[in-house]
A tleap script that builds the chain and sets N, CA, C and O, in Angstrom:
source leaprc.protein.ff14SB
mol = sequence {
  NMET LEU HIE ARG GLY THR TRP LEU GLY SER
  SER VAL ILE ALA LEU GLY LEU VAL LEU PRO
  MET ALA GLY TRP PRO GLY ASP SER SER ALA
  ILE ILE CYS THR ARG ILE VAL THR ALA GLY
  ILE ALA LEU PHE ILE ALA LEU PRO VAL LEU
  ARG VAL PHE LEU MET LEU VAL VAL PHE VAL
  ARG GLU ARG ASP LEU ARG LEU SER ALA ILE
  ALA MET LEU VAL LEU ALA ILE MET LEU LEU
  GLY SER VAL LEU GLY VAL GLY SER CPRO
}
set mol.1.N position { 8.597 -7.784 -5.470 }
set mol.1.CA position { 7.549 -7.446 -4.543 }
set mol.1.C position { 6.567 -6.452 -5.181 }
set mol.1.O position { 5.353 -6.596 -5.039 }
set mol.2.N position { 7.097 -5.453 -5.877 }
set mol.2.CA position { 6.200 -4.486 -6.508 }
set mol.2.C position { 5.352 -5.130 -7.599 }
set mol.2.O position { 4.178 -4.800 -7.761 }
set mol.3.N position { 5.954 -6.049 -8.342 }
set mol.3.CA position { 5.216 -6.702 -9.429 }
set mol.3.C position { 4.046 -7.517 -8.882 }
set mol.3.O position { 2.909 -7.363 -9.329 }
set mol.4.N position { 4.331 -8.373 -7.922 }
set mol.4.CA position { 3.258 -9.206 -7.354 }
set mol.4.C position { 2.281 -8.378 -6.533 }
set mol.4.O position { 1.084 -8.666 -6.521 }
set mol.5.N position { 2.774 -7.361 -5.853 }
set mol.5.CA position { 1.892 -6.487 -5.087 }
set mol.5.C position { 0.938 -5.717 -5.977 }
set mol.5.O position { -0.219 -5.498 -5.621 }
set mol.6.N position { 1.430 -5.305 -7.141 }
set mol.6.CA position { 0.569 -4.607 -8.089 }
set mol.6.C position { -0.529 -5.528 -8.601 }
set mol.6.O position { -1.685 -5.122 -8.719 }
set mol.7.N position { -0.163 -6.763 -8.902 }
set mol.7.CA position { -1.181 -7.729 -9.331 }
set mol.7.C position { -2.190 -7.995 -8.217 }
set mol.7.O position { -3.388 -8.108 -8.475 }
set mol.8.N position { -1.704 -8.095 -6.977 }
set mol.8.CA position { -2.606 -8.339 -5.851 }
set mol.8.C position { -3.559 -7.158 -5.654 }
set mol.8.O position { -4.763 -7.349 -5.483 }
set mol.9.N position { -3.014 -5.935 -5.678 }
set mol.9.CA position { -3.859 -4.750 -5.530 }
set mol.9.C position { -4.891 -4.644 -6.640 }
set mol.9.O position { -6.049 -4.311 -6.390 }
set mol.10.N position { -4.467 -4.928 -7.870 }
set mol.10.CA position { -5.399 -4.891 -8.999 }
set mol.10.C position { -6.489 -5.947 -8.853 }
set mol.10.O position { -7.653 -5.697 -9.166 }
set mol.11.N position { -6.106 -7.122 -8.377 }
set mol.11.CA position { -7.084 -8.198 -8.183 }
set mol.11.C position { -8.090 -7.849 -7.103 }
set mol.11.O position { -9.279 -8.132 -7.245 }
set mol.12.N position { -7.619 -7.234 -6.020 }
set mol.12.CA position { -8.534 -6.849 -4.940 }
set mol.12.C position { -9.520 -5.792 -5.432 }
set mol.12.O position { -10.714 -5.876 -5.143 }
set mol.13.N position { -9.031 -4.807 -6.167 }
set mol.13.CA position { -9.921 -3.779 -6.711 }
set mol.13.C position { -10.914 -4.400 -7.692 }
set mol.13.O position { -12.101 -4.075 -7.663 }
set mol.14.N position { -10.434 -5.288 -8.556 }
set mol.14.CA position { -11.331 -5.945 -9.514 }
set mol.14.C position { -12.399 -6.754 -8.788 }
set mol.14.O position { -13.561 -6.751 -9.194 }
set mol.15.N position { -12.018 -7.443 -7.725 }
set mol.15.CA position { -12.998 -8.206 -6.948 }
set mol.15.C position { -14.071 -7.284 -6.389 }
set mol.15.O position { -15.260 -7.599 -6.446 }
set mol.16.N position { -13.649 -6.145 -5.849 }
set mol.16.CA position { -14.613 -5.188 -5.309 }
set mol.16.C position { -15.538 -4.611 -6.364 }
set mol.16.O position { -16.671 -4.237 -6.059 }
set mol.17.N position { -15.070 -4.534 -7.599 }
set mol.17.CA position { -15.906 -3.998 -8.673 }
set mol.17.C position { -16.801 -5.055 -9.307 }
set mol.17.O position { -17.886 -4.740 -9.795 }
set mol.18.N position { -16.351 -6.309 -9.301 }
set mol.18.CA position { -17.097 -7.378 -9.956 }
set mol.18.C position { -18.215 -7.931 -9.068 }
set mol.18.O position { -19.255 -8.350 -9.577 }
set mol.19.N position { -18.017 -7.937 -7.776 }
set mol.19.CA position { -19.028 -8.515 -6.875 }
set mol.19.C position { -20.421 -7.904 -7.060 }
set mol.19.O position { -21.390 -8.660 -7.131 }
set mol.20.N position { -20.573 -6.580 -7.141 }
set mol.20.CA position { -21.926 -6.048 -7.352 }
set mol.20.C position { -22.509 -6.433 -8.713 }
set mol.20.O position { -23.716 -6.638 -8.844 }
set mol.21.N position { -21.640 -6.527 -9.722 }
set mol.21.CA position { -22.129 -6.893 -11.054 }
set mol.21.C position { -22.573 -8.339 -11.106 }
set mol.21.O position { -23.448 -8.694 -11.896 }
set mol.22.N position { -21.978 -9.177 -10.271 }
set mol.22.CA position { -22.331 -10.596 -10.250 }
set mol.22.C position { -23.591 -10.854 -9.426 }
set mol.22.O position { -24.050 -11.991 -9.319 }
set mol.23.N position { -24.144 -9.793 -8.849 }
set mol.23.CA position { -25.368 -9.952 -8.078 }
set mol.23.C position { -25.129 -10.503 -6.692 }
set mol.23.O position { -25.919 -11.303 -6.192 }
set mol.24.N position { -24.041 -10.080 -6.066 }
set mol.24.CA position { -23.716 -10.550 -4.718 }
set mol.24.C position { -24.805 -10.100 -3.765 }
set mol.24.O position { -25.079 -8.904 -3.668 }
set mol.25.N position { -25.440 -11.041 -3.049 }
set mol.25.CA position { -26.603 -10.698 -2.223 }
set mol.25.C position { -26.199 -9.985 -0.933 }
set mol.25.O position { -25.063 -10.077 -0.468 }
set mol.26.N position { -27.156 -9.288 -0.390 }
set mol.26.CA position { -26.961 -8.647 0.904 }
set mol.26.C position { -27.316 -7.177 0.857 }
set mol.26.O position { -27.160 -6.509 -0.165 }
set mol.27.N position { -27.801 -6.685 1.994 }
set mol.27.CA position { -28.186 -5.278 2.081 }
set mol.27.C position { -26.965 -4.369 2.104 }
set mol.27.O position { -26.996 -3.271 1.548 }
set mol.28.N position { -25.902 -4.816 2.739 }
set mol.28.CA position { -24.721 -3.975 2.879 }
set mol.28.C position { -23.644 -4.334 1.864 }
set mol.28.O position { -22.464 -4.076 2.102 }
set mol.29.N position { -24.031 -4.922 0.739 }
set mol.29.CA position { -23.039 -5.362 -0.246 }
set mol.29.C position { -22.299 -4.180 -0.869 }
set mol.29.O position { -21.116 -4.303 -1.185 }
set mol.30.N position { -22.959 -3.051 -1.052 }
set mol.30.CA position { -22.289 -1.882 -1.628 }
set mol.30.C position { -21.211 -1.359 -0.686 }
set mol.30.O position { -20.138 -0.952 -1.131 }
set mol.31.N position { -21.490 -1.369 0.596 }
set mol.31.CA position { -20.507 -0.899 1.579 }
set mol.31.C position { -19.314 -1.842 1.622 }
set mol.31.O position { -18.168 -1.395 1.669 }
set mol.32.N position { -19.576 -3.132 1.604 }
set mol.32.CA position { -18.489 -4.119 1.648 }
set mol.32.C position { -17.642 -4.032 0.383 }
set mol.32.O position { -16.415 -4.092 0.455 }
set mol.33.N position { -18.277 -3.893 -0.759 }
set mol.33.CA position { -17.533 -3.783 -2.023 }
set mol.33.C position { -16.695 -2.514 -2.055 }
set mol.33.O position { -15.574 -2.523 -2.563 }
set mol.34.N position { -17.226 -1.427 -1.517 }
set mol.34.CA position { -16.460 -0.186 -1.433 }
set mol.34.C position { -15.244 -0.364 -0.543 }
set mol.34.O position { -14.167 0.149 -0.848 }
set mol.35.N position { -15.409 -1.084 0.552 }
set mol.35.CA position { -14.269 -1.341 1.450 }
set mol.35.C position { -13.230 -2.240 0.787 }
set mol.35.O position { -12.033 -2.076 1.025 }
set mol.36.N position { -13.663 -3.176 -0.033 }
set mol.36.CA position { -12.715 -4.039 -0.753 }
set mol.36.C position { -11.894 -3.211 -1.729 }
set mol.36.O position { -10.677 -3.377 -1.817 }
set mol.37.N position { -12.557 -2.315 -2.466 }
set mol.37.CA position { -11.847 -1.442 -3.405 }
set mol.37.C position { -10.886 -0.525 -2.642 }
set mol.37.O position { -9.759 -0.303 -3.084 }
set mol.38.N position { -11.322 -0.001 -1.516 }
set mol.38.CA position { -10.469 0.853 -0.693 }
set mol.38.C position { -9.247 0.094 -0.198 }
set mol.38.O position { -8.154 0.657 -0.137 }
set mol.39.N position { -9.416 -1.175 0.157 }
set mol.39.CA position { -8.275 -1.987 0.584 }
set mol.39.C position { -7.271 -2.171 -0.555 }
set mol.39.O position { -6.063 -2.171 -0.319 }
set mol.40.N position { -7.753 -2.325 -1.766 }
set mol.40.CA position { -6.862 -2.437 -2.921 }
set mol.40.C position { -6.082 -1.157 -3.157 }
set mol.40.O position { -4.892 -1.199 -3.469 }
set mol.41.N position { -6.742 -0.030 -3.012 }
set mol.41.CA position { -6.069 1.265 -3.176 }
set mol.41.C position { -5.042 1.466 -2.067 }
set mol.41.O position { -3.941 1.956 -2.321 }
set mol.42.N position { -5.398 1.091 -0.838 }
set mol.42.CA position { -4.446 1.195 0.278 }
set mol.42.C position { -3.226 0.320 0.035 }
set mol.42.O position { -2.113 0.692 0.405 }
set mol.43.N position { -3.423 -0.826 -0.578 }
set mol.43.CA position { -2.299 -1.700 -0.904 }
set mol.43.C position { -1.377 -1.020 -1.912 }
set mol.43.O position { -0.156 -1.101 -1.781 }
set mol.44.N position { -1.941 -0.354 -2.910 }
set mol.44.CA position { -1.129 0.378 -3.873 }
set mol.44.C position { -0.318 1.485 -3.194 }
set mol.44.O position { 0.827 1.738 -3.568 }
set mol.45.N position { -0.908 2.137 -2.205 }
set mol.45.CA position { -0.210 3.204 -1.484 }
set mol.45.C position { 0.900 2.626 -0.611 }
set mol.45.O position { 1.961 3.236 -0.482 }
set mol.46.N position { 0.672 1.465 -0.014 }
set mol.46.CA position { 1.636 0.874 0.915 }
set mol.46.C position { 2.817 0.202 0.213 }
set mol.46.O position { 3.873 0.040 0.824 }
set mol.47.N position { 2.671 -0.184 -1.022 }
set mol.47.CA position { 3.733 -0.924 -1.715 }
set mol.47.C position { 5.079 -0.196 -1.770 }
set mol.47.O position { 6.093 -0.812 -1.438 }
set mol.48.N position { 5.147 1.065 -2.165 }
set mol.48.CA position { 6.458 1.731 -2.182 }
set mol.48.C position { 7.087 1.840 -0.798 }
set mol.48.O position { 8.302 1.703 -0.650 }
set mol.49.N position { 6.261 2.087 0.212 }
set mol.49.CA position { 6.783 2.180 1.578 }
set mol.49.C position { 7.350 0.835 2.017 }
set mol.49.O position { 8.417 0.781 2.627 }
set mol.50.N position { 6.654 -0.233 1.716 }
set mol.50.CA position { 7.147 -1.564 2.060 }
set mol.50.C position { 8.442 -1.889 1.336 }
set mol.50.O position { 9.333 -2.526 1.897 }
set mol.51.N position { 8.543 -1.455 0.103 }
set mol.51.CA position { 9.775 -1.716 -0.645 }
set mol.51.C position { 10.966 -0.978 -0.035 }
set mol.51.O position { 12.045 -1.554 0.103 }
set mol.52.N position { 10.780 0.288 0.329 }
set mol.52.CA position { 11.875 1.045 0.945 }
set mol.52.C position { 12.238 0.427 2.288 }
set mol.52.O position { 13.419 0.343 2.624 }
set mol.53.N position { 11.247 -0.007 3.062 }
set mol.53.CA position { 11.528 -0.647 4.340 }
set mol.53.C position { 12.302 -1.951 4.137 }
set mol.53.O position { 13.245 -2.235 4.876 }
set mol.54.N position { 11.908 -2.736 3.146 }
set mol.54.CA position { 12.616 -3.976 2.850 }
set mol.54.C position { 14.062 -3.696 2.450 }
set mol.54.O position { 14.974 -4.408 2.869 }
set mol.55.N position { 14.269 -2.666 1.645 }
set mol.55.CA position { 15.630 -2.315 1.256 }
set mol.55.C position { 16.442 -1.842 2.457 }
set mol.55.O position { 17.640 -2.113 2.535 }
set mol.56.N position { 15.810 -1.142 3.390 }
set mol.56.CA position { 16.496 -0.739 4.620 }
set mol.56.C position { 16.975 -1.956 5.388 }
set mol.56.O position { 18.111 -1.993 5.860 }
set mol.57.N position { 16.107 -2.953 5.513 }
set mol.57.CA position { 16.482 -4.185 6.217 }
set mol.57.C position { 17.651 -4.868 5.510 }
set mol.57.O position { 18.586 -5.330 6.165 }
set mol.58.N position { 17.604 -4.934 4.198 }
set mol.58.CA position { 18.687 -5.570 3.431 }
set mol.58.C position { 19.994 -4.807 3.631 }
set mol.58.O position { 21.039 -5.422 3.845 }
set mol.59.N position { 19.949 -3.480 3.563 }
set mol.59.CA position { 21.172 -2.696 3.707 }
set mol.59.C position { 21.749 -2.801 5.113 }
set mol.59.O position { 22.968 -2.840 5.279 }
set mol.60.N position { 20.897 -2.849 6.117 }
set mol.60.CA position { 21.379 -2.995 7.487 }
set mol.60.C position { 22.027 -4.370 7.672 }
set mol.60.O position { 23.076 -4.478 8.308 }
set mol.61.N position { 21.418 -5.405 7.128 }
set mol.61.CA position { 21.996 -6.752 7.241 }
set mol.61.C position { 23.341 -6.842 6.521 }
set mol.61.O position { 24.228 -7.573 6.960 }
set mol.62.N position { 23.499 -6.106 5.421 }
set mol.62.CA position { 24.761 -6.103 4.691 }
set mol.62.C position { 25.770 -5.126 5.283 }
set mol.62.O position { 26.907 -5.043 4.818 }
set mol.63.N position { 25.357 -4.391 6.304 }
set mol.63.CA position { 26.183 -3.397 6.988 }
set mol.63.C position { 26.643 -2.270 6.043 }
set mol.63.O position { 27.757 -1.758 6.157 }
set mol.64.N position { 25.768 -1.910 5.124 }
set mol.64.CA position { 26.041 -0.794 4.226 }
set mol.64.C position { 25.427 0.457 4.856 }
set mol.64.O position { 24.240 0.738 4.689 }
set mol.65.N position { 26.259 1.196 5.579 }
set mol.65.CA position { 25.752 2.313 6.371 }
set mol.65.C position { 25.248 3.469 5.511 }
set mol.65.O position { 24.263 4.121 5.858 }
set mol.66.N position { 25.914 3.720 4.403 }
set mol.66.CA position { 25.511 4.841 3.551 }
set mol.66.C position { 24.121 4.598 2.966 }
set mol.66.O position { 23.254 5.467 3.054 }
set mol.67.N position { 23.904 3.433 2.373 }
set mol.67.CA position { 22.592 3.151 1.785 }
set mol.67.C position { 21.518 2.955 2.857 }
set mol.67.O position { 20.345 3.244 2.619 }
set mol.68.N position { 21.914 2.464 4.040 }
set mol.68.CA position { 20.964 2.365 5.155 }
set mol.68.C position { 20.489 3.746 5.575 }
set mol.68.O position { 19.302 3.951 5.826 }
set mol.69.N position { 21.415 4.689 5.650 }
set mol.69.CA position { 21.046 6.054 6.023 }
set mol.69.C position { 20.140 6.682 4.969 }
set mol.69.O position { 19.192 7.392 5.304 }
set mol.70.N position { 20.428 6.421 3.707 }
set mol.70.CA position { 19.580 6.956 2.636 }
set mol.70.C position { 18.173 6.361 2.716 }
set mol.70.O position { 17.188 7.084 2.566 }
set mol.71.N position { 18.074 5.058 2.950 }
set mol.71.CA position { 16.761 4.418 3.067 }
set mol.71.C position { 15.996 4.965 4.273 }
set mol.71.O position { 14.786 5.178 4.193 }
set mol.72.N position { 16.695 5.194 5.390 }
set mol.72.CA position { 16.030 5.775 6.568 }
set mol.72.C position { 15.552 7.195 6.271 }
set mol.72.O position { 14.468 7.591 6.698 }
set mol.73.N position { 16.366 7.961 5.536 }
set mol.73.CA position { 15.964 9.309 5.169 }
set mol.73.C position { 14.722 9.285 4.276 }
set mol.73.O position { 13.810 10.090 4.464 }
set mol.74.N position { 14.683 8.386 3.324 }
set mol.74.CA position { 13.518 8.268 2.444 }
set mol.74.C position { 12.275 7.880 3.249 }
set mol.74.O position { 11.197 8.435 3.034 }
set mol.75.N position { 12.425 6.931 4.174 }
set mol.75.CA position { 11.283 6.555 5.026 }
set mol.75.C position { 10.822 7.724 5.885 }
set mol.75.O position { 9.622 7.920 6.077 }
set mol.76.N position { 11.775 8.507 6.408 }
set mol.76.CA position { 11.409 9.674 7.222 }
set mol.76.C position { 10.659 10.700 6.375 }
set mol.76.O position { 9.687 11.294 6.841 }
set mol.77.N position { 11.098 10.912 5.147 }
set mol.77.CA position { 10.411 11.860 4.254 }
set mol.77.C position { 9.002 11.359 3.943 }
set mol.77.O position { 8.058 12.149 3.912 }
set mol.78.N position { 8.853 10.059 3.713 }
set mol.78.CA position { 7.518 9.498 3.455 }
set mol.78.C position { 6.620 9.668 4.674 }
set mol.78.O position { 5.451 10.029 4.536 }
set mol.79.N position { 7.152 9.414 5.858 }
set mol.79.CA position { 6.376 9.568 7.086 }
set mol.79.C position { 5.982 11.028 7.296 }
set mol.79.O position { 4.836 11.325 7.632 }
set mol.80.N position { 6.930 11.929 7.100 }
set mol.80.CA position { 6.641 13.349 7.252 }
set mol.80.C position { 5.574 13.800 6.250 }
set mol.80.O position { 4.661 14.544 6.606 }
set mol.81.N position { 5.691 13.355 5.015 }
set mol.81.CA position { 4.683 13.699 4.016 }
set mol.81.C position { 3.306 13.179 4.382 }
set mol.81.O position { 2.305 13.861 4.162 }
set mol.82.N position { 3.244 11.975 4.941 }
set mol.82.CA position { 1.961 11.408 5.354 }
set mol.82.C position { 1.363 12.189 6.514 }
set mol.82.O position { 0.166 12.475 6.525 }
set mol.83.N position { 2.198 12.533 7.491 }
set mol.83.CA position { 1.722 13.271 8.660 }
set mol.83.C position { 1.236 14.662 8.249 }
set mol.83.O position { 0.176 15.111 8.685 }
set mol.84.N position { 2.008 15.328 7.418 }
set mol.84.CA position { 1.601 16.665 6.970 }
set mol.84.C position { 0.374 16.610 6.062 }
set mol.84.O position { -0.469 17.507 6.090 }
set mol.85.N position { 0.280 15.548 5.256 }
set mol.85.CA position { -0.870 15.399 4.374 }
set mol.85.C position { -2.161 15.139 5.124 }
set mol.85.O position { -3.217 15.646 4.746 }
set mol.86.N position { -2.080 14.352 6.185 }
set mol.86.CA position { -3.263 14.055 6.978 }
set mol.86.C position { -3.670 15.263 7.816 }
set mol.86.O position { -4.858 15.504 8.030 }
set mol.87.N position { -2.688 16.016 8.286 }
set mol.87.CA position { -2.964 17.157 9.150 }
set mol.87.C position { -3.433 18.405 8.434 }
set mol.87.O position { -3.947 19.319 9.079 }
set mol.88.N position { -3.272 18.475 7.116 }
set mol.88.CA position { -3.669 19.694 6.405 }
set mol.88.C position { -5.151 19.646 6.035 }
set mol.88.O position { -5.715 18.573 5.823 }
set mol.89.N position { -5.767 20.818 5.962 }
set mol.89.CA position { -7.215 20.857 5.658 }
set mol.89.C position { -7.532 20.551 4.219 }
set mol.89.O position { -8.700 20.550 3.831 }
savepdb mol mol.pdb
quit
């Protein structure tokens, strides 16, 4: 998942960077291209969280309580870091 997600994120960012160079028409093309690049960066940020969530699902299905608890703890730490990061000046 990380391998293909990295390629997807890189492709989205490259698309956002190449469109203005290719002469993509439109008045708001710079704004749209910036949003495409931002979506690629957001994908890079979301990939580790998705991987930990996927591992949580796998561990719960296998009934591995210890690794499930560890995955939940990691997700909680990621959530707490995001909340504190957004809330700080």
